[in-house]
Each structure stands twice: as C-alpha cells, then as structure tokens.
C-alpha positions in Angstrom: -30.6 -14.5 7.5 -28.8 -13.0 4.5 -25.6 -14.2 3.9 -22.8 -11.6 4.5 -21.6 -12.1 0.9 -23.5 -13.5 -1.9 -21.6 -14.0 -5.4 -23.7 -12.9 -8.4 -21.8 -13.5 -11.4 -18.1 -14.4 -12.9 -16.5 -13.3 -15.8 -16.2 -16.1 -18.8 -13.0 -15.2 -19.8 -11.1 -14.1 -16.4 -11.7 -14.4 -12.6 -13.5 -11.2 -12.2 -16.6 -11.7 -10.2 -19.4 -9.1 -8.7 -21.3 -9.9 -5.5 -22.7 -8.0 -2.8 -21.3 -7.7 1.2 -24.6 -7.3 3.4 -23.7 -4.8 6.1 -25.7 -3.1 8.7 -24.8 -0.1 7.4 -25.8 -0.9 3.7 -25.4 -3.0 0.9 -21.9 -2.8 -0.6 -21.6 -3.9 -4.4 -18.5 -5.5 -5.5 -15.7 -4.9 -6.9 -15.6 -1.9 -4.5 -13.0 0.7 -3.8 -12.7 1.9 -0.2 -11.6 5.5 0.4 -8.9 6.0 3.3 -10.2 7.7 6.2 -7.0 6.8 8.4 -7.9 8.9 11.1 -11.9 9.4 11.0 -11.8 11.8 7.8 -11.1 10.9 4.1 -8.3 13.8 3.5 -10.0 17.4 2.1 -13.3 15.3 1.0 -16.7 15.8 3.4 -18.7 13.3 4.1 -21.7 14.5 2.4 -19.4 14.5 -0.6 -18.7 10.8 -0.2 -22.2 10.0 -0.6 -23.1 12.4 -3.3 -20.1 10.5 -4.6 -21.9 7.3 -4.0 -19.3 6.1 -1.5 -20.5 2.4 0.4 -17.6 2.1 3.0 -14.5 3.9 4.1 -11.8 2.7 5.6 -10.7 3.3 9.3 -7.0 2.7 11.2 -6.6 0.9 14.3 -3.3 2.5 15.2 -4.0 5.9 14.5 -7.6 6.3 16.0 -6.5 4.3 19.1 -3.6 7.1 19.6 -6.2 10.1 18.7 -8.8 10.9 19.6 -8.6 7.4 21.3 -10.9 4.6 22.1 -12.2 6.1 25.2 -13.4 9.4 23.2 -14.9 7.2 20.1 -17.0 5.2 22.4 -18.3 8.2 24.5 -19.6 9.5 21.0 -21.3 5.9 20.7 -18.7 4.3 18.1 -16.8 5.7 14.8 -19.9 5.8 13.1 -21.6 8.3 15.2 -18.1 9.7 16.0 -17.6 11.1 12.1 -21.5 11.1 11.0 -20.8 8.7 8.5 -24.0 6.6 8.3 -22.1 4.0 5.4 -20.0 1.0 6.3 -16.7 0.8 7.7 -13.7 -1.2 7.8 -10.6 -0.5 10.0 -7.0 -1.8 9.5 -5.5 -3.4 12.6 -2.6 -1.0 12.4 0.1 -4.1 11.6 1.2 -2.1 8.7 1.6 1.3 10.4 3.5 -0.5 13.3 5.5 -2.4 10.5 6.7 1.4 9.1 7.6 2.6 12.6 10.8 0.3 12.1 13.0 1.7 15.0 10.1 2.3 17.3 8.5 -1.2 17.6 9.6 -4.9 18.6 7.3 -7.5 17.8 7.4 -10.6 20.2 5.2 -13.4 20.1 2.7 -12.1 22.7 2.3 -8.8 20.4 3.7 -5.4 19.4 5.6 -3.0 21.5 5.7 0.1 19.4 6.2 4.1 20.5 3.8 6.6 19.2 5.3 8.6 16.3 3.0 11.5 18.2 4.7 12.0 21.1 7.1 8.6 21.8 5.0 7.2 24.6 5.0 3.5 24.7 2.1 1.4 23.6 1.6 -2.7 23.2 -0.9 -4.1 20.8 -2.0 -7.9 21.0 -4.0 -10.0 18.9 -6.7 -10.1 21.5 -6.4 -6.1 22.3 -6.6 -5.2 18.5 -10.0 -6.5 18.4 -11.1 -5.2 21.6 -10.2 -1.5 20.0 -12.1 -2.6 16.9 -15.3 -3.6 19.1 -14.6 0.3 20.8 -14.3 1.8 17.1 -17.7 -0.4 16.2 -16.4 -1.1 12.6 -18.5 -3.0 10.2 -15.3 -5.2 9.2 -12.4 -5.4 11.5 -8.7 -6.8 10.1 -6.7 -9.1 12.6 -3.0 -7.9 13.7 -0.5 -9.1 11.4 3.2 -8.4 10.5 3.8 -7.5 7.0 6.8 -8.8 5.6 9.5 -6.1 3.8 10.5 -6.6 0.6 13.0 -7.9 0.1 13.2 -10.5 2.6 14.7 -14.0 3.0 12.6 -17.0 2.9 13.9 -17.8 6.3 12.0 -14.4 7.9 9.0 -14.6 5.5 8.5 -17.8 7.6 9.2 -17.1 10.9 7.0 -13.7 10.0 4.5 -16.1 8.9 4.2 -18.4 11.7 3.7 -15.1 14.1 1.1 -13.9 12.3 -0.6 -17.3 12.0 -0.5 -17.5 15.8 -1.7 -13.9 16.2 -4.7 -14.5 13.6 -5.8 -17.9 15.4 -5.7 -15.6 18.7 -7.6 -12.8 17.1 -10.5 -15.3 15.6 -10.6 -17.4 19.2 -11.3 -13.5 21.0 -13.4 -12.7 18.8 -15.5 -15.3 18.8 -16.0 -15.0 22.5 -16.5 -11.4 22.2 -19.7 -9.0 21.1 -19.9 -5.8 19.4 -20.9 -2.7 21.7 -23.7 -0.8 19.7 -25.9 -3.1 18.6 -25.2 -4.4 15.4 -23.1 -7.6 13.9 -19.3 -7.1 12.9 -17.3 -9.1 10.6 -13.8 -10.2 10.7 -11.4 -10.9 8.1 -7.6 -12.8 8.1 -4.7 -11.1 6.3 -2.7 -13.7 4.4 1.3 -13.0 4.4 4.2 -15.2 3.3 6.6 -13.0 1.8 7.0 -13.3 -2.2 7.5 -17.2 -1.7 4.6 -19.2 -3.2 5.1 -22.2 -0.9 4.8 -19.9 2.3 1.6 -18.4 0.5 0.1 -21.6 -0.1 0.7 -22.6 3.4 -0.7 -19.7 5.0 -4.0 -19.3 2.8 -4.9 -23.1 3.4 -4.4 -22.7 7.5 -5.8 -19.3 7.3 -9.2 -20.7 5.2 -9.1 -23.1 8.2 -9.9 -20.5 10.7 -12.9 -19.5 8.7 -13.0 -16.0 8.8 -15.8 -13.9 7.2 -13.8 -12.5 4.5 -10.1 -13.2 3.6 -7.6 -10.6 2.6 -4.4 -10.5 0.6 -1.6 -8.5 2.6 2.3 -7.8 2.1 1.5 -7.0 -1.4 2.5 -3.3 -3.2 5.7 -3.2 -0.7 8.3 -2.4 -3.5 8.1 -5.5 -5.5 8.0 -5.3 -9.3 4.4 -5.2 -10.8 4.3 -8.0 -12.3 5.3 -10.2 -9.4 2.1 -9.0 -7.6 0.0 -9.8 -10.0 1.4 -13.1 -10.1 1.2 -13.9 -6.4 -2.6 -12.3 -6.4 -3.7 -14.4 -9.0 -1.5 -17.4 -7.5 -3.5 -16.4 -3.8 -6.9 -16.4 -5.6 -6.6 -19.9 -6.5 -6.9 -21.3 -2.6 -9.6 -19.2 -1.6 -13.3 -19.8 -1.1 -15.8 -19.0 -3.7 -18.3 -17.6 -1.0 -16.2 -15.0 0.7 -14.9 -11.8 0.1 -11.1 -11.1 -1.0 -9.6 -8.0 -0.2 -6.2 -6.6 -1.8 -4.6 -4.5 1.1 -3.1 -1.1 -0.2 -3.7 -1.4 -4.0 -3.5 0.8 -6.1 -3.1 2.6 -9.4 -6.4 2.2 -11.7 -4.5 -0.2 -13.8 -3.7 -2.4 -10.6 -7.1 -2.3 -9.5 -8.1 -3.6 -13.2 -5.6 -6.3 -13.6 -6.7 -7.5 -9.8 -10.2 -7.6 -10.5 -9.8 -9.5 -13.6 -7.7 -11.8 -10.9 -10.4 -12.4 -8.9 -10.5 -9.6 -6.1 -13.6 -8.1 -4.7 -12.4 -4.9 -2.6 -9.5 -2.3 -2.7 -7.9 0.4 -0.9 -5.6 3.0 -1.2 -4.1 6.1 -0.7 -3.1 7.0 -4.1 -6.0 8.8 -5.2 -6.2 11.8 -2.5 -2.6 11.8 -2.4 -1.6 12.0 -5.7 -4.7 14.6 -6.1 -2.8 16.9 -3.3 0.2 17.1 -5.7 -1.8 18.2 -9.3 -2.2 14.8 -10.7 -6.1 14.1 -11.5 -7.5 10.7 -12.7 -10.2 11.1 -15.5 -12.1 8.4 -17.3 -9.7 10.0 -20.2 -6.7 9.2 -18.5 -4.0 10.7 -16.0 -2.9 14.8 -16.1 -1.0 17.0 -14.4 -3.3 19.8 -13.8 -0.4 21.9 -13.1 1.1 21.6 -16.7 0.7 25.1 -18.5 -1.1 23.7 -21.1 -4.1 23.9 -19.2 -4.1 27.6 -18.1 -6.7 28.7 -20.8 -8.5 25.4 -20.6 -12.4 25.6 -21.0 -12.9 21.4 -21.0 -14.5 20.1 -17.9 -12.4 18.1 -15.4 -14.5 15.0 -16.3 -18.0 15.0 -18.1 -18.5 11.2 -18.4 -18.7 10.4 -14.8 -22.3 10.9 -13.8 -23.6 12.4 -10.3 -20.6 14.1 -9.6 -20.7 18.1 -9.2 -17.4 19.1 -9.7 -17.6 18.1 -13.5 -19.3 21.8 -13.7 -15.7 22.9 -13.0 -12.8 23.6 -15.6 -9.5 22.4 -15.9 -8.6 25.8 -16.8 -9.7 27.1 -13.1 -8.9 23.8 -11.2 -4.9 24.7 -12.6 -5.6 28.3 -11.2 -6.4 26.8 -7.8 -3.1 24.6 -7.7 -1.3 27.6 -8.6 -2.5 29.9 -6.4 -2.3 27.4 -3.6 -6.1 27.7 -2.5 -7.6 24.9 -0.5 -10.4 24.6 -3.0 -7.9 23.0 -5.6 -6.9 20.7 -3.4 -10.6 19.5 -2.4 -11.7 19.0 -5.9 -8.9 17.4 -7.3 -9.4 15.0 -4.2 -13.3 14.6 -5.0 -12.5 13.8 -9.0 -9.9 11.3 -7.9 -12.4 9.3 -5.8 -15.1 10.0 -7.8 -13.2 8.3 -10.8 -11.8 5.5 -8.7 -15.5 4.9 -7.9 -16.8 5.4 -11.1 -14.1 2.6 -12.3 -15.2 -0.2 -9.5 -18.9 0.4 -10.7 -18.2 0.5 -14.4 -16.0 -2.8 -13.9 -19.2 -4.6 -12.1 -21.9 -3.7 -15.2 -18.9 -5.4 -17.5 -18.1 -8.1 -15.4 -22.2 -8.8 -15.5 -22.6 -8.3 -19.3 -19.4 -10.1 -20.0 -17.4 -7.5 -21.7 -15.2 -6.8 -18.9 -11.9 -8.5 -20.4 -12.2 -6.1 -23.3 -13.0 -2.8 -21.9 -10.2 -3.4 -19.0 -7.7 -3.8 -21.8 -9.7 -0.2 -23.4 -9.1 1.7 -20.2 -5.3 0.6 -19.8 -4.4 1.7 -23.1 -6.2 4.9 -22.2 -4.0 5.5 -18.7 -0.6 4.3 -20.8 -1.1 6.6 -23.3 -2.0 9.5 -21.2 0.1 11.9 -19.4 2.1 11.1 -16.5 
C-alpha cells in the first residue's frame, strides 16, 4: 500500500521540500495551495475552471456546511464530492476558527464549543467527536480536529489554558476517528493542529504531544491572526523543527505570495487562504509580473494580456484594458476573471516552487519573485 505522503526532494540550502500526497481522489504534488471553497464553492470560480487551473484539492468548512445545507442534505447526495460535482480531493477545516471569530456568540467548555449560528441565531454544540462525525458525513479526504485558535495578543496564561483544552480535544478526536469509518467507500485522513499562541515553549510542548498522537498529517494553527510577519516566520521555522519528515505539514490560513514562498523555505507543504479570491473581488490582481490594481486609470487603454507567462489558462486571452472596463462597469465577469487569474497565479507559484526545489534553484528564484512583488503596485 502506498504511503499517504511521500517526500521526494529536499532543498540543499533551505528546509523546502517536495512530495506527493496519495488520496482516493488523486495524487497531490507538494508544495500545494488549496483554493478555499468554504460553502462548497470557490467564490466566482466554477469547478471546470478549477480543473483547467490544475487544482487538485480544495478546502471546505465544517461549520458552514453543517449549518447550510446541513449534513443530512450532503449525505443524501452521497457526500460532498458528489454534491458539488468535484472529482478532486477535499480538505475540511473543523470550524474551530469560525467559532473563535464568533466571540460573543460562543462559549468554550471542556466538552466542546457552544455557539449561535450567524445565520439565524440558533444554538448548536460542537464536540471533538461530533466534528469527526460531521466530517465523516461530508466525506472529505482530509479532516481537521476541533481546536481553539488563540487570539493575538494573548497572555501566556491564556495560551497555556487554551493549549491544554485543544490538546484534550485533539486526543479525543484521534480516538474517535480511529473507532469510526468513512461512509462512502474511500479512506479519510486526519490532521492534528498545533496551537500555543506566540510562545515558543508552549508551541514546543504542543508539537511534541501532537506528534505522539500520530496523526496522518500535522498543521500549524493560530498564526496569521494579526501578529508581525517576522514573528509568524520565526514560529513557523521553529515549529517545523519538531514535525516528522515523513508526514505533510500544513500552515493554516496563509497567505500572501511572499508568505507562501517564505514558509515553503521553512519546511511547509500545504497552504490555504481566501486572499486570492477576496482581493480579486476588490480589483487586486496577482500576476507573474507582480501585483496590480486593475481599477487604476493607466490600464484604460492597455493592450497587455492579463498574464501570458502562466500556461494552460484561458484568461490570458483577455487584456488588462478589458478587465478594467468590466470592473468599472460593475460586470460580474470582471470578478470571475480576476478570481480565476489570482488562483491561476497561486497554483502556478507553488508548482514552480516545486520545480525549483527539485532542480536546486529554489532559494534564488524565491528571492527574485519576492523582489518582483515588493517592487510592483500595491
């Protein structure tokens, strides 16, 4: 039987690595960026376009899908893959971050999280075991454990108490996962999520205990929550020192193109972020040349293609002048083309990073790409 994750190459002058995830819905080469399809859809991007962009895995969210349309609906369709007509792999977050963001609408207990729906105010309860069961109904290829995301800033005392809670939830999640089976005839995998706030001693303790639980993969959570970028890089680099070489490493909710390149350099394999599609809807376009603000008047007469360096992308048949017109005219196609371009760029970025890791030129290429972005439009 093929291992879930196979590491294939290491960078000579950094911690960057290339590997492959083996799932029932296809092989996923790493480093990988996962487009965010929170409610069963990547905003403004249809599934056929994701295939064209060579996306192999997308992300869904347990909290949102549990509330709407509900696990009973998704189960009646035979799982999330069939419900959304997606043949690639799916990772589902546990909903812990969404519950964290509710603040005044939730209450944490040793048994789990009580919360009110942001849709209608109805009361609900997530336990570690219940979140595993929900993700069994969803049928994702990779499921995440329930955890508490520590806010920034926080005291060490708060981070310690939160760490103890999340570790207990992680242990219960693993036990329940091992006692249950998938519902749709294919294997599901489970990742742990490390917490500990901005405190290295807590991060180390959490990581060591999480690794002992022997999850299929390990995630770093609780970063990119408002802390300085350099601190995020420092804690990411520190955390990967404690993670096993033979299992995938997932940095949750990160980030900008620069963030992704820097964290690949620090040993991360998997990323997700809403930024490419969210920023696209606001008119910020990521290209292989750097960032541009498509609403800028200088693009009114531009005959330049959106991005002709990225292969296998139909959007590069359109000009910047036309894309600007669509935004100024408030046409939905503008949001669609911008979202496709930004995802196309992100997926191209990690594919190219993989190529550079394998041929030994990643560090030099990373610096060149970051220079482009630091010297392009905001």
